[in-house]
BARO-873254 format. One line per 3 residues: number of its first residue (from 1); for each residue y, z, x of N, C-alpha, C, CB. Coordinates in steps of 0.1 Angstrom, whole numbers. Glycine has a CB too. Example, Ala and Ser with C-alpha at 12.3 -4.5 7.8 and 13.67 -1.06 7.14 Angstrom:
# residues 2
1) -57:78:132:-45:78:123:-33:78:132:-45:90:113; -22:71:128:-11:71:137:0:79:129:-6:57:141 $
This chain:
# residues 310
1) 690:781:38:699:783:49:700:797:53:713:776:47; 703:801:65:705:814:69:716:822:63:705:815:84; 718:834:68:729:842:62:743:837:67:727:857:66 $
4) 753:841:60:767:838:64:772:850:72:776:835:53; 781:848:82:786:858:90:800:855:94:778:862:102; 809:864:95:823:862:100:833:864:90:823:848:106 $
7) 846:863:95:857:865:86:865:852:84:867:876:92; 860:841:88:867:828:86:867:825:71:860:817:94; 875:814:68:876:810:54:862:807:48:884:797:53 $
10) 853:801:55:839:800:51:830:806:62:835:785:48; 822:815:58:814:822:69:805:812:77:805:833:62; 804:815:89:795:807:98:780:810:94:797:810:113 $
13) 772:800:98:758:802:95:751:810:105:751:788:94; 743:820:101:734:827:110:720:827:105:739:842:111; 711:823:114:697:821:111:689:834:115:691:809:118 $
16) 679:837:107:670:848:111:659:843:121:663:854:98; 652:852:127:641:848:136:631:840:128:634:861:142; 628:843:116:618:835:108:624:821:105:615:842:94 $
19) 637:820:103:643:807:101:641:799:114:658:808:98; 644:805:125:643:797:138:628:793:140:648:806:149; 619:802:138:605:799:140:600:787:132:596:811:137 $
22) 605:787:119:601:776:110:606:763:116:606:778:96; 619:763:120:625:750:125:621:746:139:640:751:124; 618:756:147:612:754:160:599:746:158:610:767:168 $
25) 591:750:149:578:743:147:580:729:143:569:751:137; 590:727:134:592:713:129:598:704:140:602:713:117; 607:710:148:613:702:159:602:699:170:624:710:166 $
28) 593:708:173:583:706:182:573:695:177:575:718:185; 570:695:164:561:685:158:568:671:159:558:689:144; 581:671:156:588:658:157:588:653:172:602:659:152 $
31) 590:662:181:590:658:195:576:653:200:594:671:204; 566:660:195:552:656:199:549:642:194:542:667:193; 553:640:181:550:626:175:557:616:183:554:626:161 $
34) 570:618:187:578:609:195:571:605:208:592:614:197; 566:616:215:560:614:228:547:606:227:557:627:235; 539:609:216:526:603:214:528:588:211:518:610:204 $
37) 539:585:204:541:572:199:549:563:209:548:572:186; 554:570:220:562:563:229:554:552:236:568:573:240; 559:540:237:552:529:243:550:530:258:559:516:240 $
40) 538:526:263:535:526:277:543:516:285:520:524:279; 549:506:277:555:495:283:567:499:292:560:485:273; 574:509:288:586:514:295:582:518:309:593:525:288 $
43) 572:527:310:567:531:323:562:519:332:556:542:322; 555:511:326:549:499:333:560:490:338:539:491:325; 570:488:330:582:480:334:589:486:346:591:477:322 $
46) 591:499:345:597:506:357:589:505:369:600:521:353; 576:507:367:566:506:379:567:492:385:552:509:374; 566:482:377:565:468:383:579:465:389:563:458:371 $
49) 590:470:384:603:467:390:605:473:403:613:472:380; 599:485:406:602:492:418:591:490:429:603:507:415; 579:485:425:568:484:435:571:475:446:555:479:427 $
52) 578:464:443:581:454:454:591:461:464:588:441:448; 601:468:459:610:475:468:604:485:477:622:481:460; 595:493:471:587:503:479:579:496:490:578:511:470 $
55) 572:486:487:565:478:497:573:473:508:557:467:491; 585:468:505:594:463:515:600:474:524:606:455:508; 604:485:518:609:496:526:599:501:535:614:507:516 $
58) 586:503:531:576:508:539:573:499:551:563:511:531; 574:486:548:571:476:559:582:477:570:571:462:553; 595:479:565:606:479:574:610:492:580:618:473:567 $
61) 604:503:575:609:517:578:609:520:593:601:527:571; 597:517:600:596:520:614:606:512:622:582:518:619; 608:499:618:617:491:625:632:496:623:616:476:621 $
64) 634:500:611:647:505:608:651:517:616:648:509:593; 641:526:619:644:537:627:648:533:641:631:546:628; 644:522:646:647:517:659:660:510:660:636:508:664 $
67) 665:506:649:678:498:649:687:502:637:675:483:648; 699:506:640:709:511:630:712:501:620:721:516:637; 712:488:623:716:478:614:706:477:602:716:464:621 $
70) 693:477:605:684:477:593:685:490:585:669:475:599; 686:501:592:687:514:585:700:514:576:688:526:595; 711:509:581:723:508:573:722:499:561:735:503:582 $
73) 715:488:563:712:479:552:704:486:541:705:466:556; 694:494:545:686:501:535:695:511:527:675:508:542; 704:518:535:712:528:528:722:523:519:719:537:539 $
76) 727:511:522:738:505:514:732:499:501:745:493:521; 719:494:501:713:488:490:708:499:480:701:479:494; 713:500:468:709:511:459:694:512:456:716:509:446 $
79) 687:501:455:673:502:452:665:507:464:668:488:448; 669:502:476:662:507:488:666:521:491:665:498:500; 678:525:489:682:539:491:675:549:482:698:540:489 $
82) 672:544:470:664:553:461:650:555:467:663:547:447; 644:544:472:631:546:477:631:555:490:625:532:481; 641:554:498:642:562:510:642:577:506:655:559:518 $
85) 649:580:495:650:594:490:636:599:486:659:596:478; 627:590:481:614:594:477:604:593:488:610:585:465; 607:590:500:598:591:511:597:606:515:603:582:523 $
88) 606:614:512:606:628:516:595:635:508:620:634:514; 591:646:513:582:655:506:587:669:505:568:655:512; 592:673:493:593:665:481:605:656:481:594:674:468 $
91) 607:647:472:618:637:472:631:645:471:617:628:460; 642:639:477:655:645:478:664:637:469:660:645:492; 675:644:464:685:638:456:695:630:464:692:649:447 $
94) 704:623:457:715:616:464:724:626:471:723:607:454; 727:637:464:735:647:470:729:653:483:738:659:460; 716:655:483:709:659:495:710:649:506:694:661:492 $
97) 710:637:503:711:626:513:725:627:519:708:612:507; 735:629:511:748:630:517:750:642:526:759:631:506; 743:653:522:744:665:531:737:662:544:737:677:524 $
100) 725:656:544:718:652:556:726:643:565:705:645:553; 734:635:559:742:625:566:755:631:571:745:613:558; 758:643:565:771:650:567:783:640:564:772:654:582 $
103) 781:634:552:791:623:548:795:625:533:785:609:550; 808:623:530:812:625:516:806:613:507:827:625:515; 803:602:513:798:591:506:789:582:515:809:582:500 $
106) 779:575:509:771:566:516:773:552:510:756:570:516; 781:544:516:785:531:511:787:522:523:797:532:502; 789:509:520:791:499:531:804:503:538:792:485:525 $
109) 814:507:531:827:511:537:826:523:546:838:513:527; 819:533:541:818:545:549:809:543:561:812:557:541; 798:535:560:790:533:571:797:524:582:777:526:567 $
112) 805:515:577:813:506:587:823:515:594:820:495:579; 829:524:587:839:533:594:833:544:602:848:539:583; 821:548:599:814:559:606:800:556:608:815:573:598 $
115) 797:547:618:783:542:620:773:554:624:783:532:631; 779:565:629:771:576:633:764:583:621:779:587:640; 768:579:609:762:585:597:747:582:597:768:580:584 $
118) 743:569:600:729:565:600:721:573:609:728:550:604; 726:576:621:718:583:631:716:598:627:725:583:645; 725:603:619:724:617:615:714:619:604:737:622:610 $
121) 709:609:597:700:610:586:686:611:592:701:599:576; 679:622:589:665:624:593:658:629:581:664:634:605; 650:620:574:643:624:562:629:631:566:640:612:553 $
124) 627:642:560:614:649:563:603:642:555:615:664:558; 596:632:562:586:624:555:575:632:549:581:614:565; 569:628:538:557:634:532:545:630:541:555:630:517 $
127) 539:640:548:528:637:557:515:633:550:525:648:566; 514:637:537:502:633:530:503:618:526:501:642:517; 514:614:522:515:600:517:517:590:529:527:598:508 $
130) 524:595:540:527:586:551:522:591:564:542:584:551; 509:594:566:505:599:579:507:590:591:490:602:578; 508:577:589:510:568:600:524:568:605:506:554:596 $
133) 534:570:595:548:571:599:550:584:607:557:571:587; 544:595:603:545:607:610:539:606:624:538:619:602; 528:599:625:521:597:638:526:586:646:506:595:635 $
136) 535:578:640:541:567:648:532:556:651:547:572:661; 523:552:641:513:541:643:514:532:631:499:547:645; 506:521:631:505:512:620:495:518:610:500:498:625 $
139) 498:515:597:489:521:587:477:512:585:496:522:573; 466:518:580:454:511:575:458:504:562:441:519:574; 450:494:558:453:488:545:452:499:533:443:477:542 $
142) 442:508:534:440:518:524:452:527:524:427:526:527; 457:532:536:468:541:536:481:534:530:471:545:551; 483:521:534:495:514:529:494:513:514:496:501:535 $
145) 483:509:508:481:508:494:483:521:487:467:502:490; 477:531:492:478:544:485:493:549:485:469:555:492; 500:547:496:514:552:497:523:544:488:519:550:512 $
148) 521:531:486:529:523:477:526:528:463:525:508:478; 514:529:459:510:534:445:516:547:442:495:534:443; 515:557:451:519:571:449:535:571:448:515:580:460 $
151) 542:564:457:556:565:457:562:557:445:561:558:470; 556:546:442:561:538:430:559:546:418:553:525:429; 548:553:416:545:561:404:555:573:403:531:567:404 $
154) 559:579:415:569:590:415:582:585:410:570:595:429; 587:573:415:600:568:411:600:564:396:604:556:420; 589:557:392:588:552:378:588:563:369:576:543:376 $
157) 581:574:372:580:585:363:594:592:362:570:596:368; 601:594:373:614:600:372:624:591:364:620:602:386; 623:578:366:632:569:359:630:571:344:630:555:363 $
160) 617:571:340:614:572:325:619:586:320:598:571:323; 617:596:328:622:610:323:637:610:322:617:620:333; 644:604:331:659:603:330:663:595:318:665:597:343 $
163) 656:584:316:659:575:304:656:582:291:651:562:305; 645:590:291:642:598:279:654:607:275:629:606:281; 658:615:286:669:625:283:682:618:278:672:633:296 $
166) 685:607:285:698:600:281:697:594:267:700:588:291; 686:587:264:685:581:251:683:591:240:673:571:251; 676:602:243:674:613:234:688:619:230:665:624:239 $
169) 696:622:239:709:628:237:718:618:230:715:632:250; 718:605:234:727:595:228:722:592:214:726:582:236; 709:592:212:704:590:198:708:601:189:689:588:198 $
172) 707:613:194:711:625:186:726:625:182:707:638:193; 734:621:192:749:620:189:751:610:179:756:617:202; 744:599:180:746:588:170:742:592:156:739:575:174 $
175) 731:600:155:727:605:142:737:614:136:713:612:143; 743:623:144:754:632:139:766:624:135:757:642:150; 769:614:143:781:606:140:779:599:127:783:595:151 $
178) 767:593:125:765:586:112:765:595:100:751:578:113; 760:608:102:760:618:91:774:621:88:752:630:96; 783:623:97:797:626:95:804:615:87:805:629:108 $
181) 801:603:91:807:591:84:802:590:70:804:578:92; 790:593:68:784:593:54:790:603:45:769:594:55; 795:614:51:801:624:42:816:622:40:799:638:48 $
184) 821:611:45:835:608:43:844:610:55:840:615:31; 839:614:66:848:616:78:851:603:85:841:626:88; 862:603:91:867:591:98:868:594:113:881:587:93 $
187) 862:585:121:863:586:136:876:582:141:851:578:142; 882:590:150:895:587:156:894:588:171:906:596:150; 904:582:178:905:584:192:916:594:195:908:570:199 $
190) 914:601:206:923:612:210:930:607:223:916:625:213; 943:606:224:950:602:236:946:610:248:965:603:234; 941:602:258:937:609:271:923:616:270:947:619:275 $
193) 917:616:258:904:622:256:905:637:260:893:615:264; 916:644:257:918:658:260:925:665:249:926:660:273; 919:676:244:925:684:234:928:698:240:916:685:221 $
196) 941:701:241:945:714:247:950:723:236:956:712:257; 955:718:225:961:726:214:955:722:201:976:726:214; 957:730:190:953:726:177:960:714:172:955:738:167 $
199) 972:712:176:980:700:172:974:687:177:994:701:177; 967:688:188:960:676:193:946:673:188:960:676:208; 941:683:180:927:682:175:927:672:163:922:695:171 $
202) 915:667:160:914:658:148:918:665:136:899:653:147; 925:658:127:930:664:114:918:666:105:940:655:107; 919:674:95:908:676:85:902:663:80:913:685:73 $
205) 889:662:80:883:649:76:882:639:87:890:644:65; 884:643:99:884:633:111:875:639:122:898:629:116; 870:631:131:863:636:142:865:626:154:848:638:139 $
208) 861:631:166:862:622:177:850:626:186:875:624:185; 847:617:196:836:619:205:841:620:219:826:607:204; 832:627:227:834:628:242:849:631:246:830:615:248 $
211) 853:643:242:866:648:246:865:661:253:876:649:234; 875:665:261:876:678:267:884:687:258:883:677:282; 877:697:253:883:706:244:887:719:251:874:709:231 $
214) 900:722:253:903:733:262:900:729:276:896:746:258; 890:735:282:885:733:295:871:727:296:886:745:304; 864:725:285:851:720:285:849:708:276:841:732:281 $
217) 840:699:280:837:687:272:828:690:260:831:676:281; 832:684:249:823:685:237:818:671:234:831:691:225; 806:670:229:800:657:225:808:651:213:785:658:222 $
220) 810:659:203:818:655:192:827:667:188:809:651:180; 839:664:183:848:675:178:853:671:165:861:676:188; 851:680:155:853:677:141:865:686:136:841:680:133 $
223) 874:679:128:884:687:121:879:691:107:897:678:120; 876:703:106:870:708:93:881:708:82:865:722:94; 877:708:69:886:707:58:895:719:57:878:706:45 $
226) 891:730:63:899:742:62:908:744:75:891:755:60; 909:733:83:917:732:95:912:739:107:931:737:92; 899:744:107:893:749:119:888:737:127:882:759:116 $
229) 884:740:139:879:729:148:864:732:150:886:729:162; 856:722:149:841:723:151:837:714:163:833:720:139; 836:720:175:830:712:186:815:712:185:835:718:200 $
232) 809:701:187:794:699:185:788:695:199:791:690:174; 778:702:203:770:698:215:756:694:210:769:710:225; 751:682:214:738:677:210:729:679:222:739:662:207 $
235) 718:687:220:709:691:230:694:687:227:710:706:233; 688:681:236:673:678:235:666:684:246:671:662:235; 656:692:244:648:699:254:633:695:253:650:714:252 $
238) 627:694:265:613:690:265:604:702:268:611:679:275; 609:714:270:601:725:272:609:738:269:596:726:287; 602:749:267:608:762:265:617:766:277:598:773:261 $
241) 611:763:289:619:767:301:632:759:302:610:764:313; 631:746:299:643:737:299:653:741:289:639:723:297; 649:748:278:658:752:267:669:762:272:651:757:256 $
244) 665:770:282:675:779:288:687:772:294:668:788:299; 684:761:301:695:753:307:703:746:297:689:743:317; 696:739:287:703:731:277:711:740:268:693:723:269 $
247) 705:751:263:711:759:253:720:771:258:701:765:244; 713:780:266:720:792:270:730:790:281:710:802:274; 726:782:291:735:780:303:745:769:301:726:777:315 $
250) 745:762:290:754:751:288:761:753:274:747:737:288; 754:750:263:761:751:250:766:765:247:751:746:239; 758:775:249:763:789:246:775:793:255:751:799:247 $
253) 775:789:267:786:792:276:799:785:271:783:787:291; 797:773:267:809:766:261:814:773:249:806:751:258; 805:778:240:808:785:228:817:797:231:796:789:220 $
256) 812:805:241:820:817:245:834:813:250:812:824:256; 835:803:258:848:798:263:857:794:251:847:787:273; 852:785:242:860:780:231:864:792:222:852:770:223 $
259) 855:801:219:859:812:211:870:821:217:846:821:208; 869:822:230:879:830:237:893:822:238:875:833:252; 892:809:240:905:802:242:912:799:229:902:789:249 $
262) 904:796:218:910:792:205:909:803:195:903:780:200; 900:813:197:899:824:187:887:821:177:912:825:179; 880:832:175:868:830:166:871:826:152:860:843:166 $
265) 883:829:148:887:825:134:891:810:133:898:834:129; 893:804:145:898:790:145:889:779:149:911:790:153; 878:783:156:869:773:161:854:777:158:870:772:177 $
268) 846:767:155:832:770:151:823:761:160:829:766:136; 820:767:172:811:760:181:797:758:176:810:767:195; 792:745:177:779:742:171:770:735:181:781:733:158 $
271) 757:737:180:748:729:187:738:723:178:740:738:198; 735:710:179:725:703:171:713:701:181:731:689:165; 702:706:177:691:707:186:679:698:182:686:721:188 $
274) 672:693:192:659:686:190:650:689:201:662:671:188; 637:689:198:627:692:209:622:706:209:633:689:222; 620:711:221:612:724:223:622:735:227:601:722:233 $
277) 623:745:219:633:756:222:626:770:221:645:756:214; 629:779:230:623:792:229:630:801:219:624:799:243; 623:809:211:629:817:201:639:827:206:618:825:193 $
280) 636:834:217:646:843:222:659:836:227:640:851:234; 657:824:233:669:816:237:678:813:225:665:804:244; 672:809:214:679:806:202:687:818:196:670:801:191 $
283) 680:830:196:686:842:191:698:846:200:676:853:190; 696:845:213:706:849:223:718:840:222:701:849:237; 716:827:220:727:817:219:735:820:206:722:803:219 $
286) 728:823:195:735:825:183:743:838:184:725:827:171; 738:848:191:745:861:192:758:859:201:736:871:199; 758:849:209:770:846:218:780:838:211:765:840:231 $
289) 778:835:198:788:827:190:785:813:188:801:829:197; 773:808:191:770:794:189:763:793:175:761:789:200; 768:784:167:761:781:154:751:769:156:771:777:143 $
292) 739:771:152:728:762:155:723:754:142:716:769:161; 722:741:144:716:732:134:706:724:141:727:723:127; 698:717:133:687:709:138:688:694:135:673:715:133 $
295) 684:686:144:685:672:143:675:667:132:682:664:155; 664:674:129:655:669:119:660:673:105:641:676:121; 671:680:104:676:684:90:691:685:91:670:697:85 $
298) 698:673:93:712:673:94:719:676:81:717:659:99; 712:676:70:718:679:57:724:693:57:708:678:46; 718:702:66:724:716:67:738:716:72:715:724:76 $
301) 740:708:83:754:708:89:764:701:80:753:701:102; 760:690:73:769:683:64:772:691:52:763:669:60; 762:698:47:765:707:35:774:718:39:752:713:30 $
304) 773:724:51:782:734:55:796:729:57:777:741:68; 797:717:63:810:711:65:817:709:51:809:698:73; 809:704:42:815:701:28:820:714:22:804:695:19 $
307) 813:726:25:817:738:19:831:743:24:806:749:22; 836:737:35:849:742:40:860:735:32:850:738:55; 857:726:23:867:721:14:874:731:5:862:710:5 $
310) 866:742:1:870:751:-9:881:760:-3:858:760:-14 $
């Protein structure tokens, strides 16, 4: 384990660049194996599920432009609305769609109250996938088939990527939760899921999930044996570039805020990492007060927690 640093009852863990390089390689290897072993069935299931909706929307799109009722029906239906967002080049988000519509929400109620919302939405169609829609003509069979395949693949790929991130993070949180329970900690609920003071934090030997600590949400919050608070963020990254967002712009920012609000002697902000992380990002996050552990070796975090008994 890395060097200890700090003036707390038990020094925080600090890793060297060599330590980080070793664990980065192990985390990347685990990430690579997971991706290679990931079943194709998930993507195919997503593809098959959305293909029918894409075909239907493309058949009705020109008619919908001519009549607000059909367009409103497409916007209200979540599946068709998703397809509409992916007709743009590049695809637009739900927030983008609201901006285009100049509307706080796109729902049956809002469209009924403000029918002009439909008329305000003008999607910048992808001219490569939908040349016939741009030209205002009927598609050839080849154009229609190519457009359905390309659009369906875009949506299915995005759904799989979102599912990967969600399941990866949830799986990591569950691994940490099980590790805490195995070391003798008890999970508790916090009234209102908000911790503003030390008195509201989990007692030593207890932890809670998904609470707002001070002003920022923590995935897990642990009451250490020496009465300090350990907020834990679980982060999974699929690239070195993405690690900046996950680690430096999120977890490290929270660490700075928690250290400021609660004091560096009273709180130990932690990130449990999995996947691909840049060495410089790791060193920078650690320098900003974030203690780092790895999902592939949770024994490090449980051993450190146990050391706070002394």
